[in-house]
N, C-alpha and C positions, 0 to 999 in steps of 0.2 A: 583492365580493371579486374580486381580480385572477385571471383564468383561468390555469391552470398552463401552462408552456411546453411545446412539443412536444419530443420526444426520440427517440433511437434508441440501440441497443447494438451496438457494433462487435464481432463475434464471429468465431471461426474454429473449426476442428475439431481443431487441435493448436497447440502453441507453435511459434513460428518461422514462422508463415504470413504475417506482416506486419501484425498488428493494431496494434502500436504505431506503426509508420510511417504507416499509413493514419489512425489517430486523430490523431496530431500534425499531419499534413498537413492534415486536415480542420479541426482547431481553429484553426490559423494561417490557412488560406485563408478560413474563415468570418469570423474576426476582422478580416482585411484588408478584407472586404466591409462592415465596420461593424456586424456582428452581435455581440451580447453572447452568448458561448457558455459554458455551464457544463460543466465536465469532471467525470467521476467514474471511479473505478477499482473493478472488482469484486474482492473478496477482499483478503487481507492483502498489501499491497505499499506500501512507502514511496517507491520511486524514481519510478515512472511518474507519480504525481500531481504531483510537482515539475516534471516535463517538461510536463505538461498546463498548469500554471500559467504557465510561461514562454511556451508556444505561444499561449495564449488571453488572457493578461493577467488571469485570474481564478483564485481558489483552486479546487483540485480536492479532492474528498472520497472516502473509501473507503466502499463499500457491501458488506457481508459477511453473507450469509444464514445462515451457521453461527454466527459469533461474536456477531452483533447480534440482539437481539429484533426481530421485524418492525416494531414501533412505532418503534424507534430508527432502523432503516434507512430507513423512510418519512420520518421527520423530517429525516434528513440529506439524502435525495434532494430534499425540498422546499427545504432550504437551498441545495443545489447549483443549483437552478433559480431561486432568488430573483433577480428582475431580469434573467433571461436570456431571449433569444429562442429558444434551442435548447439542449438538454442532450445531450452526446455522452458516453456511458459506454463505457469500454473493458473488454472481457471478460478473464478470467483463464484461461490454458491453453486446453484445448478447451472448447467451449460447454457440454457436459454433464458435465465432469469435476468430481467432488466427493467427499464422504465419505459413509459410511452414516449416514443420518439420516431424520427424519420428512420427509414431502413438503414441499418448499419451503424446507428448512433444511439442504441438503447442502453449501452453499458454492459450488455451481456457478453460472456466469454465467446459465444458463437460469433459475435461481430468481429472480435479480434482474429479469430481463426480464419474467417472469410477474408478480411482485409489483408492479412499477411500470408495467406496460402498455407496455413499450418494444418496438417492432418490431426485428427483427434486420437488421443490415447485415452480411451474411456475406462475409468475406474468404477467398477461395480461392487457395491457391498452386497454380497449374495447371502448373508446370514438370514435364515428364515425362509429361503426359497431355493429352488433348484432349476428345473427347465423353464419356469416362468421368467427367469432372467433373460432368456432369448427373446421373449416378447418385448421386453424393454429395449433391447438393442435394435430389434426390428423397427420399433417405434421411432427411435432416434434416426435411423436411416430413412424412414418414410417421411418424417417431419422435416428433415433437412437433407434432402438427397444431394445437395451441392457440397456438403461437408464430407470430405473423404475420411474414412475411419482407418487409422494406422493399425488399430487392433484394440483388444480389450484385456484389461488386467482384472482378474477376479480377486476381490479382497474379502478377508474374514471367512475363508472356506473352512469347513469343519472336518473334512476327511478326504481321503483319496476318492472314495465313491462319490461324495458330494462334488468334488472337482470334476470328475468324469461326467456326471449327469449334466452339470451346467455347461461345461466346455463342449461336449458333443452337440448339445442343442444349439449353441451359438455358432459352432463351426459348420453346422448344417445350413446356416444362412449364407455361407461363403465368407464369413468374417473371422479373422485370425484371433486366437486367444494366445496372448504373449506371455501370460504368467498367471499363477494362482498363489496368493499370499495367505497363509493361515492366520488365525487369530493369534495376536501376540501382545499381552499386556505390558511387555517390557520396553515397548517403543512408543509410549504415549508421552506427548509433550505437555508440560504443566500449563494451566490456563488461569486467567484472572478476568476482571470485568470487561475489559476491552478486547479480549481474545487471548492469544497465547502470551505467556510470560515472555518478555523480550529476550532476544538471543543473548545479549550481553549479561543478562541476569540468570540465565538457565545454567544451573550447576551441572558440570560434567557433560556439556553439550557435545564436544567432539566424540566422546565415548558413545553417546546416544546416536549421533549421526553415523558413526561406524556400524552400530548395531542395525540401523535402518538400511545401510548399504549392504551389509551382510545378508539381511533378509531379502533384499531385492536381487542381489547376485545369485542367491540360492534358488529363488522361486520365479524369476523372470528371465526370459531369453533375451539378453541384452544385444546379442548380435542381430537377431531378427528385428528388435526394436529400433536399433540404429539404422538398419536397412529400410525401415518403413518411413523414416523421416523424409521430408521434402524440402526443396530450397525455399528459403525465406523470401517473400515478395515484399520489398519495401524500397522507398526512394532513397537516394544517397543523402547523407547528412547535410543539412543546410549550414552555411557559415554564420558566424555571430551577427553579421550585418543584416541578415534576413530573418533571424530567429523570431523577432517580435511579430513579423508579418504572418507567421504561421501558428501563433498562439502561445509562444513561450513568454513567461513573465520576466521582463527585463530586470537586471540587477538593480536593487534599490540604492546602491551606493558603490563607490570605488573600493572601499574597505568596510566589510560588514562584520560586526561582532555578533556571533551566534551562540546562544546558550546550548551546551551539550553535556548531558550527564544522565543519570537514571531518572531524573524528573523531567528532562527536556530531550526527547528523542524523536519526536514525530516531525521530521523534515524530509520532504521527498527528495531522493537523490537527483532526479532530473532538474530540480530547481538549482541545487548547488552546482551541478555540472554546467548548467546553462550560464549561471552567473560567472563561474570561472572562465568559461569560454569567451565571455565578453571582456575578460581582463580583470574582473573584480577579485579582491583578495578576501578570504574568509578567515576570521580570527575566532576560533572556538574558545569558550570559557565555561567554567563549571560553577554555577550558583551553589550547589551542594558543598563544594570545596571553599565556599565563601570568596569566590573570585568575582571581581567586577568586570564589566565590559571594558575592553581596551580603549583607553582615552584617545588613541590615535585613529580610531574608526570614525566614520561619519554617519553610521546608522547602526541600530541594535535590533536584533530579531530574537524574540523568545518563542520557540516552537511549542507545539503541544507535547503532551507526555503524561506523566503521573504526578503532578505536584501535590495532589490530594493525599498521596501516600507518604509524602515527605514534608508536609506543611510545617511541622514543628521545627525541623532543621532549617527550612527556608526562612521562617520568621526570625530565627536566631542568627541568620547569616548577615550580620550588620555591614560587613565589608561589601557584600554583593548589593544589598538594598541601598546603602548610602551611595555607592558607586553608580548604581542604576539611576538614582534620582539626580545625581550630578550630571550624568550623561544626558538625561532628558531635558535638562535646563536649556540646552541650546542645539540639540540634535534629535532626529526622529527615533522613536522606539515603537516597535509594533509587536503585539502578542497574538498568537493563534491558540485558541482553545485553552490548554493548560497555561500557556503564557499569558493569555488574557486574564485568567483567574489570579495570577501572581501580580499583575499590574493593578489589580483592584484594591479596595480598602481592606477586605478580609476574606479568608477562606475557612469554612467550617468543615472539619474532617468527618470521617465516617462515625466516630464516637460522639460527635456533637460538640467537640471543642473548637472554639473559634480562634484563629491565628491572624494577627495583623500582617498584611502584605505591603507592597510598595506604596500604595496610596496615590499612584499616578493617575488612576482612573477612579471614578466614584462608585463602581459596581461592587456588590458583595455577593459571593457565591457560596454554595454549600454542596458538599458531597454526602451529608447526612440525609438531606431530602433528595433522594435519587429518582430520576426519571430518564429513560433512554430517549435520546434524540439521535436519529439516524437517517441519513439520506443525502441525495445530491442537492446542491444549492446553486442558484444563479444569482449573482449579486451585482449591484451597480453602486459604485463609490459615490458618497455624498460630499466629499471634499478631497482636495489634493492630498496625497500621502505617499507612503513608501510603495504602495502597489499601483500607483498611477494617478493621473489627474482626475478631477471631478468628472463623473460620467463613465469612467472606465468600467467595462463589464467583464466579470470574471466567472469562471466555473470551478466548482469544488464540491465540498461535502461537509457535513457535520457528523460526528460520532462521539457522544459523551453522555454521561449519567449525571453530571453536576447540574445544578439548577441555579437560577438567579434569585437570590433572596430579596435584594433591593437593587434596581437598575441605577439608582442615583440620578444626578441631574445633568450628566454629560450629554452632548449631542450624539446622535447615532452615527455609527461608522459607515453604514451602507443600507440599501434596501435589498432584501433577500426573498426570493421565491424558491419553490421547489420544482421538481420535474413533473408534477401532476397538475400544474396550472393554478396553484394557490396564489392569490394576489400577493405581491411583494409587501413585506412588512419591514419596519425599521429594525436593525440589528446592530449589536456591538456598541462601542463607545469611542469617543475621541475628545481629547482635551489638549489644546495646543498642538505640540508635535507628537503627542502620544496617542496611539490608536490600538484597538484590539476587538476581537470578536471570537465566537466559537467556530467560525468559518475557516476551513482549511483550503487555501487556494491551490488549484492544480494548473490552470491555464487561463489565458485570455480568451474571451468569446468574441467572435466577429461583431 
């Protein structure tokens, strides 16, 4: 059996510390050395893995200790490391930030590090402090003595003296400082309301990734960093026949029409890979190019994304809308988040203009009336559908700013609770073979 690759987890104590910049710079710098680097992202995130894939040239997968059963997470980690020389996982928010749950199931990046045996590469934003940074590192070691530290990368250092003051204080703890990256406004990724602007839409992305790699190569000791990685601890991949027993969501059909363009991008790679492993064929189509779902398919899936930014074009895409309605006449159609909005009667954009949508569900949504909805969700299906029979329990999340102006008269899609014990409430809509909700499915729950 081929030994597992070495890996490490890029972590920080808060969002905005520079995890993504360091991760992308590492992936591109190591790939330029000729290494096969597997990327992974902790937690529910659609956008960062796409950047990982461009930086490394390999697909990146999500690893989620709350939404995924441990066996599924281990199987996906094995897949991320298949054929790789090194696995670089990027943490989510702060290292220990999660939700109330059983040990190892909080969704925190620390859970993933423990489950997979990944040492931490701690990124510290040291702007505005010097020796006090050592107290933070000491606190991490005391709070989680079971998590090995591969080392620390100082970010946003101001000068050589600043670097020396911080570095000497941390090294006095017996912890290695693997690099010190200066402030650099030229390596900032553009953002929008759901996070980073998507990789496919970022102008000059390869040039920007090369600048990140140059920065990392100049200011980080890559040889010592590679030496500090440790073997990935994960189970071998399960075959398709046993996938559903460990939480994977079965393919909803043998041939699946999936919308994919700038308006529909939020589809987890592990779902598509799992469906293909079962033998399903994926037929992508672009609603923005006025393409209809392939009539030879037996189910249609509209992922989330940014339809609110393209509402006028979608409303004018008569070929797409008419084809979607014809498809739904005798086959299942499901929409997640943005896809749910497009299945409704209307979508109001940020300027307050209302655009007619497919009308396959009775819901009306608005991006003009914005409110952030964010968090894990545990749902139970109220009817048979593409995600399973009545009573199927799923884990996933919501992240959207759109609101429901009028829920309409359709029956609810599921009952949904959160990770904090809120009583389950009806969510989403279903009418005939058409269903949808703001819920993004990640895995089946036991």
